[in-house]
C-alpha positions as CSV (number, residue, x, y, z in Angstrom):
1,M,110.8,79.9,86.6
2,V,108.8,76.8,87.4
3,F,105.1,77.3,88.1
4,R,103.4,75.0,90.5
5,G,99.7,75.4,90.7
6,R,98.5,78.9,91.0
7,F,101.7,80.2,92.6
8,A,105.2,79.8,91.4
9,E,108.7,79.8,93.1
10,M,110.9,82.6,91.8
11,K,114.6,82.7,92.4
12,N,117.0,85.6,92.3
13,L,117.4,85.3,88.5
14,M,114.2,85.1,86.5
15,P,113.8,84.2,82.8
16,I,112.2,86.9,80.8
17,S,112.4,85.7,77.2
18,K,108.7,84.8,77.2
19,F,107.6,88.1,78.6
20,R,110.1,90.8,77.4
21,S,112.0,91.7,74.3
22,P,115.8,91.2,74.9
23,S,116.3,94.8,73.7
24,E,114.1,96.4,76.3
25,E,115.8,98.1,79.2
26,G,114.8,99.4,82.6
27,V,111.8,97.2,83.1
28,N,110.1,98.2,86.4
29,V,109.5,95.1,88.3
30,R,107.8,96.6,91.5
31,R,108.9,98.0,94.8
32,D,106.9,95.5,96.9
33,L,108.7,92.3,96.1
34,G,111.3,91.7,98.7
35,I,111.6,90.9,102.4
36,L,113.7,93.0,104.6
37,K,114.3,91.1,107.9
38,N,116.3,92.0,111.0
39,Q,116.8,95.6,110.2
40,R,115.9,98.5,112.4
41,S,115.0,100.9,109.5
42,L,112.9,99.6,106.6
43,H,112.6,101.2,103.2
44,C,110.9,100.0,100.0
45,P,113.3,100.6,97.2
46,A,112.2,100.3,93.6
47,L,113.3,97.1,91.9
48,K,114.5,97.5,88.4
49,V,116.3,95.3,85.8
50,S,119.9,96.5,85.8
51,Q,121.5,93.7,83.9
52,K,120.5,91.1,81.4
53,K,122.8,88.1,80.8
54,E,121.9,85.0,78.8
55,G,118.2,85.8,78.6
56,K,117.9,86.4,82.3
57,M,117.4,89.6,84.4
58,V,119.1,90.6,87.6
59,L,117.1,92.4,90.2
60,D,118.4,95.5,91.9
61,G,117.1,97.8,94.6
62,G,118.2,96.3,97.9
63,F,116.5,92.8,97.5
64,A,118.8,91.3,94.8
65,E,120.7,89.2,97.3
66,K,117.6,87.8,98.9
67,K,115.4,84.9,98.0
68,L,112.1,86.3,96.7
69,M,108.8,85.0,98.0
70,P,106.4,82.8,96.0
71,V,104.5,84.6,93.4
72,S,101.6,84.0,91.1
73,E,101.4,84.3,87.3
74,F,102.4,87.5,85.4
75,A,99.2,89.4,84.9
76,N,100.0,91.5,81.9
77,P,103.2,90.6,80.2
78,K,102.8,93.1,77.3
79,S,102.5,96.1,79.6
80,E,105.4,98.3,80.7
81,E,105.4,96.8,84.1
82,V,105.6,93.1,85.0
83,V,102.8,92.8,87.5
84,I,103.3,90.1,90.1
85,N,100.8,88.8,92.7
86,V,102.5,88.1,96.0
87,R,101.7,85.5,98.6
88,R,104.0,85.9,101.6
89,D,104.1,83.4,104.4
90,L,104.9,85.3,107.6
91,G,105.3,82.0,109.7
92,N,103.2,80.4,112.4
93,G,100.0,80.3,110.3
94,S,100.2,84.1,109.3
95,E,99.9,84.9,105.6
96,V,99.5,88.0,103.4
97,V,98.3,88.0,99.8
98,Y,98.9,91.1,97.7
99,M,97.5,91.8,94.2
100,P,98.8,95.1,93.0
101,R,96.4,95.3,89.9
102,F,93.2,93.7,91.2
103,F,91.2,96.4,89.3
104,T,92.0,98.0,86.1
105,S,93.1,101.7,86.2
106,E,89.9,102.8,84.5
107,K,87.6,100.8,86.9
108,S,89.7,102.0,89.9
109,W,89.1,105.6,89.0
110,E,85.5,105.0,88.5
111,Y,85.2,103.5,92.0
112,F,87.3,106.3,93.5
113,R,85.1,109.0,92.2
114,Y,82.0,107.3,93.4
115,L,83.4,106.7,96.9
116,D,84.8,110.2,97.2
117,Q,81.5,111.9,96.2
118,H,78.8,109.6,97.5
119,I,80.0,108.0,100.8
120,P,78.9,109.9,104.0
121,W,82.3,110.3,105.4
122,T,82.7,111.4,109.1
123,R,85.7,112.1,111.3
124,P,84.8,110.8,114.8
125,T,86.3,111.6,118.1
126,I,88.0,108.5,119.5
127,H,89.7,107.9,122.9
128,V,93.3,106.8,123.3
129,L,94.6,106.2,126.8
130,G,91.5,108.0,128.1
131,K,92.1,111.1,126.1
132,P,89.8,112.3,123.2
133,F,91.3,112.8,119.7
134,L,89.9,113.5,116.3
135,Q,90.5,110.4,114.3
136,P,93.4,111.1,111.8
137,R,91.3,110.0,108.8
138,E,87.6,109.9,107.7
139,V,85.6,106.7,108.1
140,C,82.3,105.1,107.1
141,Y,81.0,101.7,108.1
142,I,78.8,99.2,106.1
143,A,77.3,96.0,107.6
144,S,74.8,93.4,107.0
145,K,71.8,93.1,109.5
146,G,72.0,91.0,112.6
147,L,75.7,91.5,113.2
148,K,77.5,92.3,116.5
149,E,78.1,96.0,117.0
150,L,81.5,97.5,116.0
151,V,83.1,99.4,118.8
152,Y,86.7,100.7,118.6
153,S,88.6,103.3,120.7
154,G,85.4,104.3,122.4
155,H,83.6,105.0,119.1
156,T,80.5,103.1,117.7
157,P,80.1,103.9,114.0
158,Y,76.7,103.9,112.5
159,A,76.2,100.8,110.3
160,H,74.9,101.8,106.8
161,S,73.2,99.3,104.5
162,W,74.9,97.6,101.6
163,D,71.8,98.4,99.5
164,D,72.4,102.1,99.9
165,Y,75.7,101.9,97.9
166,P,75.5,99.3,95.1
167,P,79.1,99.7,93.9
168,L,80.3,98.5,97.2
169,K,78.5,95.2,96.6
170,E,80.1,95.0,93.2
171,I,83.6,95.3,94.8
172,L,82.6,92.8,97.4
173,D,81.6,90.3,94.8
174,E,84.9,90.7,93.1
175,V,86.8,90.1,96.3
176,H,84.7,87.0,97.0
177,K,85.5,85.7,93.5
178,A,89.2,86.1,94.2
179,F,89.0,84.3,97.5
180,P,85.9,82.0,97.3
181,G,86.4,80.6,100.8
182,S,85.8,84.0,102.3
183,H,82.5,85.3,103.5
184,F,82.8,89.0,104.3
185,N,79.7,90.8,105.7
186,S,81.0,94.2,106.8
187,L,83.1,97.0,105.5
188,L,85.1,99.7,107.3
189,M,86.2,102.4,104.9
190,N,88.9,105.0,105.5
191,R,89.6,108.2,103.5
192,Y,93.1,109.6,103.9
193,N,92.9,113.2,102.5
194,S,96.6,113.8,102.6
195,G,99.9,112.3,103.6
196,N,99.3,113.8,107.2
197,E,96.5,111.3,107.7
198,Y,97.3,107.9,108.9
199,V,96.6,104.8,111.1
200,G,99.0,103.9,113.8
201,W,100.3,100.5,114.8
202,H,97.4,98.2,115.7
203,A,96.0,94.7,115.2
204,D,92.3,93.7,114.8
205,V,92.2,91.2,117.5
206,H,88.6,91.4,118.7
207,K,87.8,87.7,119.1
208,E,84.2,88.4,120.2
209,L,83.7,90.4,116.9
210,Y,85.8,88.7,114.3
211,G,86.7,85.3,115.8
212,P,90.1,83.9,116.6
213,T,91.6,84.0,113.0
214,P,90.0,86.9,111.2
215,E,90.5,87.6,107.5
216,I,90.7,91.2,106.3
217,A,90.7,92.2,102.7
218,S,91.9,95.7,102.0
219,V,91.2,97.4,98.6
220,S,92.9,100.7,97.9
221,F,92.0,103.5,95.4
222,G,93.8,106.8,94.8
223,C,97.2,107.9,96.1
224,E,99.7,105.1,96.8
225,R,100.6,104.7,100.5
226,D,103.0,102.4,102.3
227,F,101.5,99.6,104.4
228,F,103.7,98.1,107.1
229,L,103.6,94.9,109.2
230,K,105.8,94.3,112.2
231,K,106.1,91.3,114.5
232,K,104.6,91.5,118.0
233,Y,106.6,90.5,121.0
234,Q,110.0,90.7,119.6
235,G,113.2,91.7,121.3
236,E,115.0,95.1,121.0
237,A,117.9,93.6,119.0
238,V,115.8,92.2,116.2
239,E,112.9,93.9,114.5
240,E,111.2,92.1,111.6
241,K,109.1,94.3,109.3
242,H,107.5,94.0,105.9
243,C,106.4,96.7,103.6
244,F,103.8,96.8,100.7
245,N,103.3,99.9,98.6
246,L,99.6,99.8,98.1
247,K,98.8,100.7,94.5
248,H,95.7,102.3,93.0
249,G,93.3,99.4,92.5
250,S,95.2,96.9,94.6
251,L,94.0,94.2,97.0
252,L,95.8,93.0,100.1
253,L,94.5,90.2,102.2
254,M,95.6,89.3,105.8
255,R,94.6,85.9,107.1
256,G,95.4,83.1,109.5
257,N,97.2,84.3,112.7
258,T,98.3,87.6,111.2
259,Q,96.2,89.7,113.7
260,R,97.4,87.6,116.6
261,D,101.1,87.8,115.8
262,W,101.5,91.0,113.8
263,L,100.8,94.8,114.0
264,H,100.0,96.9,110.8
265,S,100.0,100.6,110.1
266,V,99.8,103.3,107.4
267,P,102.2,106.0,108.5
268,K,102.3,109.7,107.5
269,R,104.0,110.5,104.2
270,A,104.8,114.1,103.4
271,K,105.0,113.5,99.7
272,A,101.5,111.9,99.5
273,Q,99.5,115.1,98.6
274,S,96.3,113.6,97.3
275,A,93.5,111.3,98.7
276,R,93.6,107.6,99.3
277,I,90.4,105.6,99.9
278,N,90.8,102.2,101.6
279,L,88.1,99.6,101.9
280,T,88.6,96.9,104.6
281,F,86.2,93.9,104.3
282,R,85.7,91.8,107.4
283,R,83.5,89.0,108.6
284,V,81.7,90.0,111.8
285,M,80.0,87.4,113.9
286,Q,76.2,87.3,114.2
287,M,74.4,88.5,117.3
288,A,73.2,85.8,119.6
289,S,69.5,85.0,119.0
């Protein structure tokens, strides 16, 4: 492996002598590494080390024959899992950055308990194609003063103050440290109480609210859920999708033209029986003076 700057280029075979003992078997490398393109059905198989030859490891799980995306440094080489931060170029100025262990497990559970117990969650009625529906997840909105009003699916959430929930400012500060060029000033939170709660395919393309190339930083706590991206405006014969399994304490950033060219969703999952709390940080434009 050759590191260039913050991110490195990883090939199908990856040296592990600096990170793992040669006698160790079954190292779990993560299920969110590969790219599945041009397939109608998408799954996220687990990648594991199945073979070791001459100090190298061979990746299995559906992605072994594909070139892996650029990745950042190994975060914790002494742990049971080799944690990899992923930067995925989707093309045409669209990019996703995924950091599966942005917060430690201990800190993640601390934040999860606070958010679960202290945030004033609501389940609003939204309108889809003119028909009213209870939103299939609970929400809460935080925003700085002087911003344009958020409206989606006929619903205008109440904007709570950052000062009312200090841990949210702590999380925001950590996100800004990771991405110093970002300046988030609002937060739309979602609580998925079970695998039956979801968000359908959509893109956040409100130019009057977020500008032409919005950044969205998504922090997840609690139950793992699959996050999908699929290309807009593609023919029936080819369907390009990407999947990230969002871990407890993870951070996923969408930026550039991702909202213009891609849709994203968190589908139902019958096996997800516990709650997931998701924080989506955004930059909303100021109201005209």
